[in-house]
SELOKE-307226 format. One line per field, with one value per atom (N, C-alpha, C): residue number from 1; residue in three letters; atom name; y, x, z. Coordinates in pm, 1 decimal, decimal comma, padded with zeros to 6 digits, always signed. Layout:
<atoms>
nr <- [NUM_...];
rest <- [ala_...];
atom <- [CA_...];
north <- [Y_...];
east <- [X_...];
up <- [Z_...];
</atoms>
This chain:
<atoms>
nr <- [1_1_1_2_2_2_3_3_3_4_4_4_5_5_5_6_6_6_7_7_7_8_8_8_9_9_9_10_10_10_11_11_11_12_12_12_13_13_13_14_14_14_15_15_15_16_16_16_17_17_17_18_18_18_19_19_19_20_20_20_21_21_21_22_22_22_23_23_23_24_24_24_25_25_25_26_26_26_27_27_27_28_28_28_29_29_29_30_30_30_31_31_31_32_32_32_33_33_33_34_34_34_35_35_35_36_36_36_37_37_37_38_38_38_39_39_39_40_40_40_41_41_41_42_42_42_43_43_43_44_44_44_45_45_45_46_46_46_47_47_47_48_48_48_49_49_49_50_50_50_51_51_51_52_52_52_53_53_53_54_54_54_55_55_55_56_56_56_57_57_57_58_58_58_59_59_59_60_60_60_61_61_61_62_62_62_63_63_63_64_64_64_65_65_65_66_66_66_67_67_67_68_68_68_69_69_69_70_70_70_71_71_71_72_72_72_73_73_73_74_74_74_75_75_75_76_76_76_77_77_77_78_78_78_79_79_79_80_80_80_81_81_81_82_82_82];
rest <- [met_met_met_ala_ala_ala_leu_leu_leu_asp_asp_asp_val_val_val_asp_asp_asp_gln_gln_gln_ala_ala_ala_leu_leu_leu_asp_asp_asp_leu_leu_leu_gly_gly_gly_arg_arg_arg_phe_phe_phe_ser_ser_ser_leu_leu_leu_ile_ile_ile_leu_leu_leu_val_val_val_leu_leu_leu_glu_glu_glu_leu_leu_leu_cys_cys_cys_ala_ala_ala_pro_pro_pro_ile_ile_ile_leu_leu_leu_leu_leu_leu_val_val_val_gly_gly_gly_met_met_met_gly_gly_gly_val_val_val_gly_gly_gly_leu_leu_leu_val_val_val_ile_ile_ile_ser_ser_ser_leu_leu_leu_val_val_val_gln_gln_gln_ala_ala_ala_val_val_val_thr_thr_thr_gln_gln_gln_ile_ile_ile_gln_gln_gln_glu_glu_glu_gln_gln_gln_thr_thr_thr_leu_leu_leu_ser_ser_ser_phe_phe_phe_val_val_val_pro_pro_pro_lys_lys_lys_met_met_met_leu_leu_leu_ala_ala_ala_met_met_met_ala_ala_ala_val_val_val_ala_ala_ala_ala_ala_ala_val_val_val_phe_phe_phe_phe_phe_phe_leu_leu_leu_pro_pro_pro_trp_trp_trp_ile_ile_ile_ser_ser_ser_thr_thr_thr_arg_arg_arg_met_met_met_met_met_met_glu_glu_glu_phe_phe_phe_ala_ala_ala_arg_arg_arg_glu_glu_glu_met_met_met];
atom <- [N_CA_C_N_CA_C_N_CA_C_N_CA_C_N_CA_C_N_CA_C_N_CA_C_N_CA_C_N_CA_C_N_CA_C_N_CA_C_N_CA_C_N_CA_C_N_CA_C_N_CA_C_N_CA_C_N_CA_C_N_CA_C_N_CA_C_N_CA_C_N_CA_C_N_CA_C_N_CA_C_N_CA_C_N_CA_C_N_CA_C_N_CA_C_N_CA_C_N_CA_C_N_CA_C_N_CA_C_N_CA_C_N_CA_C_N_CA_C_N_CA_C_N_CA_C_N_CA_C_N_CA_C_N_CA_C_N_CA_C_N_CA_C_N_CA_C_N_CA_C_N_CA_C_N_CA_C_N_CA_C_N_CA_C_N_CA_C_N_CA_C_N_CA_C_N_CA_C_N_CA_C_N_CA_C_N_CA_C_N_CA_C_N_CA_C_N_CA_C_N_CA_C_N_CA_C_N_CA_C_N_CA_C_N_CA_C_N_CA_C_N_CA_C_N_CA_C_N_CA_C_N_CA_C_N_CA_C_N_CA_C_N_CA_C_N_CA_C_N_CA_C_N_CA_C_N_CA_C_N_CA_C_N_CA_C_N_CA_C_N_CA_C_N_CA_C_N_CA_C_N_CA_C_N_CA_C];
north <- [+02599,8_+02664,8_+02629,6_+02729,6_+02709,2_+02704,9_+02620,8_+02610,3_+02696,7_+02769,3_+02838,6_+02744,7_+02788,7_+02703,4_+02658,0_+02745,9_+02710,0_+02603,5_+02617,1_+02518,2_+02383,6_+02385,4_+02260,9_+02190,3_+02267,2_+02207,3_+02150,2_+02222,0_+02170,5_+02043,1_+02039,5_+01920,2_+01803,0_+01827,5_+01721,7_+01669,6_+01760,2_+01720,5_+01639,3_+01686,3_+01615,0_+01476,4_+01467,5_+01338,8_+01240,3_+01286,8_+01198,2_+01152,3_+01241,8_+01203,9_+01101,5_+01119,9_+01024,4_+00887,2_+00883,8_+00755,1_+00686,0_+00761,1_+00702,0_+00649,5_+00723,9_+00678,3_+00552,0_+00542,8_+00426,5_+00302,1_+00320,5_+00206,8_+00159,9_+00248,3_+00218,2_+00092,2_+00071,9_-00049,5_-00178,8_-00183,3_-00305,0_-00327,8_-00221,6_-00235,0_-00271,5_-00217,4_-00251,5_-00398,6_-00450,5_-00593,2_-00676,9_-00639,5_-00711,9_-00705,0_-00587,0_-00572,2_-00654,8_-00656,4_-00735,5_-00884,3_-00932,8_-01075,2_-01108,3_-01020,0_-01042,7_-01048,5_-00963,0_-00963,6_-01093,7_-01138,1_-01264,4_-01381,0_-01384,8_-01494,5_-01489,0_-01370,3_-01357,1_-01408,2_-01377,2_-01428,5_-01580,7_-01637,0_-01782,7_-01843,3_-01780,3_-01831,0_-01821,9_-01715,9_-01702,6_-01806,8_-01833,7_-01932,0_-02072,7_-02104,6_-02240,1_-02255,2_-02147,4_-02144,1_-02197,8_-02173,8_-02205,5_-02075,5_-02071,3_-01948,1_-01963,8_-01984,0_-01997,1_-01868,8_-01805,2_-01677,6_-01689,4_-01798,0_-01812,5_-01838,5_-01883,2_-01909,4_-01781,2_-01668,9_-01542,6_-01472,3_-01501,2_-01429,4_-01465,9_-01592,6_-01637,9_-01594,0_-01613,9_-01567,0_-01414,9_-01340,1_-01194,9_-01155,6_-01218,0_-01186,7_-01224,5_-01339,1_-01379,3_-01284,5_-01246,7_-01155,6_-01019,0_-00972,1_-00842,5_-00849,2_-00961,1_-00976,1_-00977,3_-01046,2_-01048,2_-00908,5_-00838,5_-00701,8_-00609,2_-00626,8_-00543,2_-00564,7_-00688,8_-00717,8_-00661,1_-00674,7_-00625,7_-00473,2_-00402,6_-00256,6_-00194,7_-00275,1_-00222,9_-00127,3_-00153,5_-00055,7_+00080,7_+00079,7_+00205,5_+00278,0_+00204,1_+00264,5_+00325,1_+00251,8_+00303,7_+00425,4_+00426,2_+00543,3_+00665,2_+00648,1_+00761,0_+00811,1_+00719,3_+00760,1_+00832,8_+00787,4_+00855,2_+00995,5_+01010,6_+01143,0_+01235,1_+01182,6_+01261,3_+01304,4_+01210,7_+01242,9_+01346,5_+01335,6_+01433,3_+01572,1_+01579,4_+01708,7_+01772,0_+01686,9_+01740,7_+01794,7];
east <- [-02008,0_-01884,5_-01776,3_-01713,1_-01609,9_-01472,3_-01387,5_-01249,9_-01159,1_-01069,5_-00969,4_-00850,8_-00752,7_-00640,4_-00562,0_-00537,6_-00461,5_-00532,9_-00662,9_-00739,4_-00740,7_-00752,8_-00753,0_-00617,9_-00509,6_-00376,6_-00355,3_-00400,5_-00389,4_-00470,2_-00590,0_-00674,0_-00608,3_-00553,5_-00485,4_-00363,5_-00283,4_-00164,5_-00202,4_-00302,6_-00346,8_-00400,9_-00473,4_-00528,8_-00418,4_-00317,3_-00206,8_-00127,3_-00104,5_-00032,2_-00112,9_-00244,2_-00329,7_-00324,2_-00328,7_-00322,5_-00189,9_-00080,2_+00050,2_+00055,1_-00002,1_-00004,6_-00088,2_-00197,6_-00285,6_-00226,7_-00152,8_-00093,9_+00037,8_+00105,8_+00240,6_+00249,0_+00162,4_+00179,1_+00166,6_+00073,2_+00052,9_+00170,8_+00218,9_+00333,4_+00460,0_+00477,6_+00595,4_+00593,2_+00475,5_+00464,6_+00503,3_+00452,7_+00488,3_+00637,0_+00696,4_+00839,2_+00920,4_+00878,5_+00949,4_+00942,9_+00825,6_+00810,0_+00890,3_+00889,6_+00968,2_+01117,0_+01163,7_+01305,0_+01343,8_+01259,8_+01287,7_+01288,3_+01193,1_+01186,4_+01304,7_+01346,8_+01464,5_+01589,5_+01601,9_+01716,9_+01714,4_+01596,5_+01584,2_+01616,5_+01570,3_+01600,0_+01748,9_+01813,8_+01956,8_+02036,1_+01993,2_+02065,4_+02045,6_+01923,0_+01894,3_+01916,4_+01942,8_+01963,4_+01843,6_+01724,6_+01600,3_+01553,8_+01551,3_+01516,3_+01383,1_+01278,5_+01145,0_+01067,2_+01016,7_+00948,3_+00815,8_+00744,0_+00613,9_+00627,7_+00743,8_+00765,6_+00757,9_+00797,0_+00791,1_+00656,5_+00586,1_+00461,9_+00349,6_+00326,7_+00213,5_+00227,2_+00341,8_+00351,1_+00337,5_+00389,3_+00373,9_+00227,4_+00154,3_+00012,7_-00066,0_-00035,1_-00103,9_-00071,9_+00054,3_+00093,2_+00028,3_+00019,7_-00043,2_-00193,5_-00256,1_-00399,5_-00424,6_-00340,1_-00353,7_-00330,0_-00230,2_-00201,9_-00319,1_-00380,3_-00495,1_-00611,0_-00635,4_-00742,0_-00705,8_-00579,2_-00534,5_-00544,0_-00505,0_-00503,7_-00636,3_-00734,6_-00861,2_-00931,2_-00936,9_-01001,0_-00930,8_-00799,7_-00724,1_-00745,1_-00742,1_-00761,2_-00900,3_-01001,8_-01138,7_-01158,2_-01095,0_-01104,5_-01042,4_-00925,2_-00858,7_-00940,6_-01002,3_-01083,8_-01210,2_-01268,8_-01387,4_-01352,0_-01235,6_-01190,9_-01170,5_-01112,5_-01090,7_-01223,8_-01319,6_-01450,5_-01523,1_-01509,3_-01570,7_-01510,9_-01379,8_-01313,9_-01354,7_-01381,1_-01418,6_-01559,4];
up <- [-00473,4_-00436,0_-00537,5_-00592,3_-00693,4_-00627,5_-00681,0_-00632,0_-00717,8_-00654,2_-00733,3_-00753,6_-00826,1_-00863,8_-00740,2_-00646,7_-00526,8_-00444,2_-00429,2_-00352,8_-00424,1_-00555,9_-00632,5_-00621,7_-00627,6_-00613,7_-00474,0_-00372,3_-00235,5_-00218,0_-00273,0_-00265,2_-00336,8_-00454,8_-00529,3_-00455,7_-00399,5_-00325,3_-00201,7_-00128,0_-00008,1_-00043,7_-00154,2_-00197,1_-00233,7_-00306,5_-00345,4_-00223,1_-00129,3_-00007,4_+00071,7_+00078,7_+00149,6_+00083,4_-00048,1_-00118,9_-00090,8_-00091,4_-00060,9_+00082,1_+00176,4_+00315,5_+00331,7_+00259,6_+00273,3_+00206,7_+00099,7_+00027,9_+00089,0_+00160,1_+00208,8_+00295,5_+00394,8_+00478,0_+00398,1_+00306,1_+00227,5_+00133,9_+00071,3_-00017,9_+00057,5_+00177,9_+00258,0_+00300,4_+00331,4_+00364,2_+00242,6_+00125,9_+00003,4_-00026,5_-00003,9_-00028,0_+00071,5_+00198,0_+00298,6_+00270,0_+00235,1_+00202,3_+00077,1_-00021,4_-00142,5_-00114,2_-00023,1_+00013,4_+00082,9_+00175,9_+00245,4_+00147,4_+00059,3_-00037,6_-00132,9_-00171,7_-00259,0_-00189,2_-00061,0_+00014,1_+00021,8_+00047,4_+00052,9_-00083,1_-00190,1_-00324,2_-00354,9_-00309,9_-00335,0_-00257,1_-00134,5_-00052,5_-00107,6_-00147,0_-00195,4_-00344,7_-00415,2_-00560,4_-00637,4_-00582,9_-00653,7_-00718,5_-00849,5_-00920,0_-00994,0_-00919,2_-00975,8_-00950,4_-01054,8_-01041,4_-00967,4_-00988,6_-00923,4_-00774,4_-00730,8_-00589,6_-00507,8_-00565,3_-00491,0_-00507,8_-00614,4_-00643,7_-00546,3_-00524,9_-00443,3_-00296,8_-00230,9_-00092,0_-00078,5_-00175,2_-00169,5_-00179,2_-00268,7_-00284,7_-00158,8_-00100,1_+00022,4_+00137,7_+00151,8_+00259,4_+00241,4_+00118,3_+00092,9_+00117,7_+00087,4_+00115,4_+00266,2_+00341,6_+00487,4_+00544,1_+00491,7_+00537,8_+00505,9_+00390,2_+00353,4_+00450,8_+00487,6_+00583,8_+00721,2_+00760,3_+00890,3_+00899,5_+00792,6_+00793,4_+00747,7_+00713,5_+00663,4_+00759,8_+00890,5_+00979,4_+00978,5_+00979,8_+00976,7_+00844,4_+00734,5_+00601,9_+00591,3_+00636,2_+00625,6_+00715,2_+00832,9_+00920,6_+00855,1_+00796,6_+00729,3_+00610,6_+00536,5_+00422,2_+00467,6_+00578,0_+00631,4_+00680,0_+00744,7_+00788,0_+00669,0_+00562,2_+00441,3_+00381,5_+00374,4_+00317,6_+00403,0_+00535,5_+00624,3_+00605,3_+00586,4_+00564,7_+00431,1_+00332,4_+00202,2_+00207,5];
</atoms>
């Protein structure tokens, strides 16, 4: 089955929106943790770059594990539709 231009554009748009939806919770957790750590650094005047990196990475890893069932379900639905 060949795709015409309109179908290919719709597929590409839907795929990009799905990727943004799947990445958003993990990125929002990282942004929230980064904001909290930045506030703590501003209050305590500790300006160490590695201090914000490690907690953000750990929080994003925990969020990825937490959201993994939802992400895999959405990806399976997408694959089924394709």
